[in-house]
N, C-alpha and C positions, 0 to 999 in steps of 0.2 A: 504494500500500500504506500509506504514512504517513497519507494522508488518511482511509482507512477506519478505521485505528486511532483517529485523533482523533475521527471521527464516532461510532464505537462508544463510546468513553470518554465523550464529551459526553452521549450518549443515556443511558448508565448514570447519570451524575451527575444529569441532569434527572429521571429516574425516581425516584431517591432523594429529591431535594429536593421533588418533588411529594407525597411521602408524609409529610413532616415535619408533625406535627399543629399545629394552631393553638395558640398559647401555649407552644410549645416551640422550642428552638433546637438546632442541632448545629454541628459545626466542620468546617472544610475537611479537616482530618486525619481526622476520623471518616468523612466521605464517602469519602476516599481508601481507608481501611481497608475500607469496605463494598464498594468496587469491586475489592477484593483487590490493591491496590497502594499501600501506605502512603506511598510516596515521591512520590505525585502531588498533594499538597495544593495546590501552586501551579497545577497544571493544572486542579484543581477551581475555583479562583478565576478562572482564565482562561475556563473553560467558563461560569461564572455570568455573567461579563461579557458573554458572547455569547448568553445564554439567551433563549428565546422569551418574549414578553409573557405575563404572568399567572402565571409561576412564582414561588412564594413565597421568592425569594432573600434576602429580609430576615431569614429565619430561620436564616441561616448566619453564624456569627461566628468569630473566631479562637480558638485554644485557651485564651486567657486571658479569653474572653468580651468581647473588645473588638470594636467595630463597624468597618465598612469605610468609610474616608474616600471611596472611589470609588463608593459606593452611589448609584445613580440620580442625580437632579438636585441634591439638597441633602445628599448624603453621609450622614454619621453622624446628623445631625439627623432626616432623613427615615426612616432605618432605625429609629432609636430610637422615633419617634412610632408607626410601624407596629407595633413590638413591644409598646410600652406599651398600644396599643389592644387587643392580644390578652391583656393581663394580665401580661406579662413584667416582672419587677422588676429594678432595677439597683442596684449598689453606689454608695457616695458618690463614687467616682472614675469612674463611668460605664460600668462593666462589667456584663454580664448575671450574675445570681446563678446560676452554672452548676450548683451542687449541686441547685438546685430545678428548673431548666428544661432541662437537657441531655437530648436525645433520642439514644439509642444505636441506633435502628433497630428497636426491639422492636415 
């Protein structure tokens, strides 16, 4: 039963992440709200760590627009490069300009 819950949750997370438009980002917490359980932001991060190849996980950041140190092979640097290639801009302290690039699932 626990395994089914986890699999279903992960699938919901993957479906949402696949919909994030190029050049936009969302947060772990926003994804948790979209799967109707706002307390699962850490579980969203865990799901992304186990995600299938090709999912645009680089478009998920924390609530402050900070990047994930555990992202792929080169962590923050690789995630930032991918986002910059999509036109996402950063503040001087390395955070995504959330007012401009946040996607709420619309």
